[in-house]
C-alpha positions in Angstrom: 43.0 12.4 2.7 41.3 11.8 -0.2 38.2 10.4 1.9 38.5 12.5 4.7 38.3 15.4 2.3 35.6 13.6 0.6 33.4 12.8 3.9 33.7 16.6 5.3 32.7 18.0 1.6 29.7 15.5 1.6 28.8 16.2 5.2 28.8 20.0 4.7 26.1 19.5 1.8 24.6 17.1 3.6 23.8 19.6 6.7 22.7 22.3 3.6 20.1 19.7 2.7 18.9 19.1 5.9 18.2 22.6 6.9 16.8 23.3 3.5 14.7 20.4 4.6 13.9 21.7 7.6 12.8 25.0 6.5 10.6 24.0 3.6 8.5 21.2 5.8 8.4 24.1 8.3 7.2 26.4 6.5 4.9 24.2 4.1 3.2 22.6 7.9 2.5 26.5 8.7 0.4 27.4 5.2 -1.5 24.1 5.8 -5.1 24.7 6.3 -6.8 24.2 10.0 -5.4 25.3 13.5 -4.1 22.3 15.7 -5.1 24.5 18.6 -8.6 24.2 17.5 -8.7 21.2 17.1 -7.2 20.6 20.3 -9.7 22.3 22.1 -12.8 21.1 19.9 -11.6 17.3 20.8 -11.1 18.4 24.6 -15.0 19.7 24.1 -14.4 23.2 24.1 -14.8 26.1 21.8 -14.2 29.1 24.2 -12.3 31.4 21.7 -10.0 32.6 25.3 -9.1 28.5 25.8 -8.0 28.7 22.3 -6.0 31.2 22.6 -4.4 29.9 26.0 -3.0 26.8 23.8 -1.9 29.1 21.3 0.3 30.9 23.6 0.9 27.5 25.5 2.2 26.2 22.2 3.8 29.2 20.6 1.6 29.3 17.8 0.7 33.5 18.3 4.1 34.0 17.6 5.3 35.3 13.8 6.1 32.7 11.7 9.8 33.8 11.6 10.1 33.4 15.4 8.5 29.8 15.4 11.1 29.5 12.9 13.6 30.5 14.4 12.9 28.9 17.9 12.8 25.4 16.2 16.1 25.5 14.4 17.5 26.5 17.9 15.7 23.7 19.3 16.9 20.8 16.9 20.6 21.9 17.2 20.0 21.5 21.3 18.1 18.4 19.9 15.0 19.1 21.2 11.9 18.7 18.6 9.2 20.3 20.4 6.6 18.6 22.4 3.9 16.9 21.2 0.2 18.5 22.3 -1.4 15.3 21.4 0.7 12.5 22.9 1.8 15.0 25.9 5.3 13.0 25.4 8.7 15.2 23.7 9.0 14.9 20.1 12.3 13.3 19.8 10.7 10.5 23.0 8.3 9.1 20.4 10.1 9.1 17.8 13.7 7.3 19.2 10.5 5.0 20.5 9.1 3.9 17.3 12.3 4.2 15.0 14.2 0.9 15.5 10.9 -0.7 14.4 11.3 1.3 11.2 14.5 0.3 10.6 14.4 -3.2 11.1 11.6 -3.4 8.4 13.5 -1.1 6.0 17.0 -3.3 7.0 15.3 -6.7 6.1 13.0 -5.4 3.3 16.2 -3.7 1.8 18.1 -7.0 2.2 15.5 -8.8 0.5 15.0 -6.8 -2.3 18.5 -6.5 -3.2 20.2 -9.9 -2.8 16.8 -11.5 -4.8 16.9 -8.8 -7.2 20.1 -9.1 -8.4 20.1 -13.1 -8.0 17.2 -12.8 -10.6 19.2 -10.0 -12.6 22.2 -12.5 -13.1 20.7 -15.5 -13.7 18.1 -14.0 -16.3 21.3 -12.6 -18.0 23.6 -15.6 -17.8 20.6 -17.7 -19.6 20.4 -14.6 -22.2 23.7 -14.4 -22.8 24.5 -18.3 -23.0 21.4 -19.0 -24.8 20.7 -22.0 -22.9 16.7 -21.5 -21.1 15.6 -18.5 -22.5 12.5 -19.0 -20.8 14.0 -18.7 -17.9 14.7 -15.0 -18.7 11.3 -14.1 -20.4 9.4 -16.2 -16.8 12.0 -13.6 -14.3 11.2 -10.6 -15.9 7.7 -11.4 -16.8 7.4 -11.9 -13.4 9.3 -8.9 -12.1 7.4 -6.7 -14.5 4.1 -7.8 -12.9 5.2 -7.5 -9.8 6.4 -3.5 -10.4 3.0 -2.8 -11.7 1.3 -4.4 -8.6 -0.1 -1.7 -6.4 1.7 -2.3 -3.4 -1.2 -1.9 -0.5 -2.9 -4.6 -2.5 -0.2 -7.0 -2.8 -0.1 -6.2 1.2 -4.1 -7.3 1.3 -3.5 -10.2 -0.9 -0.7 -11.5 1.4 -2.8 -10.8 4.6 -6.1 -12.3 2.9 -3.8 -15.3 1.5 -0.7 -16.2 4.1 -3.4 -15.2 7.2 -6.9 -15.5 6.6 -6.7 -18.3 4.6 -3.9 -20.3 5.2 -3.1 -19.0 8.7 0.7 -19.6 8.2 1.6 -16.0 9.4 0.3 -13.2 11.8 -1.3 -10.3 10.2 -1.0 -7.3 12.5 1.1 -5.7 15.0 4.9 -6.3 15.6 4.6 -9.0 18.3 2.2 -11.1 19.7 0.2 -8.9 22.6 0.0 -9.9 25.7 1.9 -13.1 25.3 5.0 -12.5 27.4 7.7 -13.8 25.2 11.2 -13.5 26.6 14.7 -14.4 24.8 14.7 -16.5 21.8 11.0 -17.4 21.6 10.4 -12.9 21.1 12.9 -13.2 18.4 10.7 -15.7 16.4 7.7 -14.1 17.2 8.9 -10.9 15.6 10.4 -12.7 12.7 6.9 -14.5 11.6 5.1 -10.6 12.3 8.0 -9.3 10.0 7.7 -11.5 6.8 4.2 -9.7 5.5 5.6 -6.5 5.9 9.3 -7.0 4.7 7.8 -9.3 1.3 5.4 -6.1 0.6 7.8 -3.4 0.8 10.6 -4.9 -0.8 8.8 -7.1 -3.7 8.7 -3.6 -5.6 12.5 -2.7 -5.2 12.8 -6.2 -5.8 11.4 -6.1 -9.5 13.7 -2.7 -10.1 16.8 -4.6 -9.4 15.8 -7.2 -11.0 15.6 -5.6 -14.0 18.3 -3.2 -13.9 20.9 -6.2 -12.9 19.7 -7.6 -15.6 20.0 -4.7 -18.4 23.6 -3.8 -16.4 24.8 -7.6 -17.3 23.7 -7.2 -20.4 25.8 -4.4 -21.7 29.1 -4.9 -19.6 28.8 -8.9 -21.0 28.6 -7.8 -25.0 31.9 -5.7 -24.2 35.2 -5.8 -25.5 36.7 -6.8 -22.5 34.7 -10.2 -21.9 34.9 -10.8 -25.9 39.0 -11.1 -25.2 37.8 -13.2 -22.0 36.5 -15.6 -23.6 38.3 -16.2 -26.4 41.1 -16.7 -23.8 38.9 -19.5 -22.9 38.0 -18.1 -19.5 34.7 -19.9 -18.3 31.2 -18.3 -18.4 31.0 -18.6 -14.7 34.2 -17.3 -13.5 33.2 -14.0 -16.1 30.0 -13.6 -14.5 31.4 -13.4 -11.1 34.9 -11.8 -11.5 34.5 -9.7 -14.5 30.8 -8.6 -15.4 29.2 -8.4 -11.8 31.3 -5.4 -10.2 31.0 -3.6 -13.7 27.6 -4.3 -13.5 26.7 -3.5 -10.0 27.4 0.4 -10.3 24.4 1.1 -11.7 22.3 -1.1 -9.5 24.1 0.2 -6.1 23.3 3.8 -7.2 20.1 3.1 -7.8 19.4 1.0 -4.4 20.7 4.2 -2.3 18.3 6.7 -4.1 15.4 3.8 -3.4 16.7 3.5 0.2 14.8 6.9 0.7 11.8 6.1 -1.2 11.4 2.7 0.9 11.4 4.9 3.9 8.4 7.1 2.5 6.9 3.5 1.6 7.6 2.5 5.0 4.6 4.6 6.0 1.8 2.8 3.7 3.5 -0.6 4.5 3.2 0.5 8.2 -0.3 1.6 7.8 -1.6 -1.8 6.6 0.5 -3.8 8.3 0.4 -2.0 11.8 3.7 -1.9 12.6 4.4 0.2 15.1 7.2 2.4 13.4 7.7 6.1 12.8 5.8 5.3 9.3 2.5 4.6 11.4 3.4 7.5 13.7 3.7 10.2 11.2 0.3 8.8 9.5 -1.4 9.4 12.8 0.4 12.7 13.5 -1.1 13.8 10.0 -4.6 12.9 10.9 -4.7 14.8 14.3 -2.7 17.9 13.2 -0.4 17.1 15.5 2.3 19.4 13.6 5.7 19.0 15.9 5.4 15.6 15.5 5.4 15.8 11.9 7.7 18.3 11.4 9.9 15.7 13.6 9.2 12.6 11.7 10.2 14.7 8.2 13.5 15.6 10.1 14.6 12.5 11.0 13.3 10.8 7.6 15.0 13.3 5.9 18.4 13.0 7.6 18.2 9.2 7.2 17.8 10.0 3.5 21.1 12.3 3.5 23.1 9.6 5.6 22.0 6.6 3.1 23.0 8.6 0.1 26.4 9.2 1.9 26.7 5.6 2.6 26.3 4.8 -1.2 28.5 7.4 -1.7 31.4 5.7 0.2 30.4 1.6 -0.8 30.8 3.4 -4.7 34.0 4.4 -4.0 34.5 1.6 -2.7 33.6 -1.0 -5.9 34.6 1.5 -8.2 38.2 2.9 -7.2 38.6 4.5 -9.7 35.8 7.4 -8.8 38.7 8.4 -5.3 40.9 9.6 -8.5 38.3 11.6 -10.3 
């Protein structure tokens, strides 16, 4: 019952957060300079004011802002995110077509970052705690700091130049080989090869953060009294690390990982643009350049919902790792 009450409470707050984000995004988009109807008319080779006004009426841009907002909110309730006047397709269809690619990239980057980041943090803290090979701690943390300080787009470009152009090991752009006609495992391998560089580019920054955070949290836990008591009782260091220190040290890492999942969705915009990855990040970039406001609002809504869902899942994982929270 406590878990159910927790879920209901969090879902209610999540709905309010998403609603607030939708309203703020809608108002900011409407306050942006430029008229999408005039842009669309100019690209079609017509500057006739009558044609521009016709486009404004067609897309509801001639209505007062509060009427447009009410219409948009009503459409969201009905799972209608509007119509893209540039792509000539419903916004929801465009997003659903691109969303799997973004989720695949984010999942791979997150697993890569959290796995290697926590592993490097454990290795670094253990070497510092035992006093054996202290140079390993310095090397790992210096490397993490270097990766953290490197701009993401520069790292992506370096990866393309070295691994694709110089060595020729991996494809530089896209999600799969164009017109290759692969099926089955051949297509899976082709997508996996295209996925390596975007995953490394997006995940390395977060891996560095998790490594440093895990190391700091592990060293803090290893200095506590219950760890000293376990050492005094003769418990091996490996068992202390795995069964006593790691679970407590993971609490801040899990909290931070949940927050950064939302940042990873934002970072995917740059990564998808550099690597030509056909996800919603690239879709949002194209919509911004083309002033496709309905598509922009739809992408903002989906990414905001993703961030809220990720934070809800983080709360659930946090309660699983630390059962004391369930009684709080």
